Residue, then its C-alpha position, 0 to 999 in steps of 0.5 A: m395378750l399376744a399383741h402385747l407379747g409381740i410388742a414386748l419382744c420387739a422392744l426388747r430386741c431393740l433395747r438389746r441392740s442399742a445396749c452400747l449406742p444406736w449402731p448407725v449413729s455409733a458407726t458414723a461416729r467411729a468412721q469420723s474418728l478413724q481418719v487412717t489409711r492402714p486397714d489393720r489399725t481400722l480393723f483393730w479399732l472396729a473389732a474393739a468396738s464390736f467387743a464392747s457392743m457384744a459384751s454389753m448385749r450379753i449382759c443385757d440378754p438375761m436382764l431383759p425378760a425379767l424387766a418386762s415381766e416385772f415392770g411391763w413391756r412399756t418399761a422397755f420402750v422408756l429405757l430405750a428412749a433414755i438410752f438413745a437420749v443419753s447416747g445422742w447427748q454424749l455423741r454430740a459432746a464428743v463431736r463438738s470436742a473433736g471439732s474444737a480440737h481439730p477445727t481445720r482437719s489439717d491432717h486431711p486437707a484433701a478430704d475437706s476440699t473435695a467434700p460434697s455439701g448437703t445430705l443427698g450430695r454426700y450420698a451421691a458422692v459415695l454411690r459414684v465410687p464403684w468400690a463403695r457401690l460394691i461394698v454397700t451391695i455386699a452388706a445388704l446381701e450379708g444382712m439378708l442371708a445372715y440375720g434373716a435366717l438367724a432369727f429363726i434358729p430358736t424356733s427351728m430347734h424348738e419345733r424340730a427337736g423339742v428344745p424348750i423355747w427358753l433354752s433354744g433362745l439361750t443357745m443363741a447367745a453362743f453367736g455372741v461368744g463366737g463374735m467375742i472369740y473373733t474380736s479378742n483375736a482379731a489382730l492375730l487372725l489378720r496377721r495370719l490370714g490377711e483381709t482376703g483370708l478373713a473374708f473367705a474363712g468368715g464366709l466358710l465358717a458362717a456357711a458351716g454354722f448354718a449347715l450344722v443348724a440345718a442338719v442337727p437342731t439339738t442344743a449342744v450342736g446348736a450352741f456350737a453352730c451358733a458360735t461358729l456362725g458368730l465367729g465367721f460372720y464377724m470375720l467377714h463383716n468386720t472386713l467389710q466394715t473396715h472398707a466401708t470406713q475407707m471407701a469414700p474419704s470425702a464423705r466417710g461418715t455418710g459412707v458408713a451410715l449408708f453401709a449400716m442402712s444397707l445391712f439392716v434393710g437387707q436384714s429386714f428383707g431377709v426375715m420377710l423372705a425366710a418367713r415365707v420360705i419356712a411357711e412353704a418348705g420348712f426350715v432346712p431349705v432356708f438354712a441351707g440356702c443361706a449357707l450357700g449364699l454366705l459361702a459365695i459372698g465370702s469367696g466372691f468378696a475375697r477375690l474382689l478384695r484381692r483384685h482391688e488391692l492389686l489395682a491400688a498397688g498399681r496406682r502407687 
């Protein structure tokens, strides 16, 4: 019974995350379509894509438990396979259509002439760029700290404050609400704060969210903390993602795929490390450590981004 429950939860989580399109695949496709050099336009389109993804995830959240209980956990895997198949087919058609419409990529001839051949060659080309190595590393750390601890917020509320497990899980939906607040105001936030301000404020808000969860694990505070955490995370993450689309113009899709891989590898290690620390020391050290780590990432990336912009301006 427990094994079946674990498999069902795993399948439902995968299904929820693939509600729009498998993220690494869709991210690569978005990167190939964002052949622009203006960070504000890139950030706008990435925010719009994130909004669509989160909206579909929020719609799927209440449906998934009913699906598993009514039709069994295997149904989730069948539906997941169907979503991947349909998404892949639609993406294939879109890529072929774009290729026929722009066969020579005349708007970016330099990128075509310098593009490396072969998968390993493209990965090597991306990793030879110092800025790309930095973005990929920060993405891994961000995934480890943010998503690693995020998975344990419902359990913390249930064990520390006696919140029913269904209610603590529902409270996590506020993370998506915070993300939607960001995506619906991304253009305004970018004009007011700039990219460096988004990165710093995002790290600060994400840290505040984890600090609140560590201090007061109640339902109302937990919902506010998760919304704050979602807002801060997407402010920081979409700024990183914007630069991931531009860090290697000769291998743009490969660069974003590497960015996505780093994020989810970091997430996997984060969950594993957080589980070990929680077993030994409890929830509070994990949330507090992630708060400090995200604050350091946000402020550090903001400084590096400012320096990168100054260097880019000097080359012009």
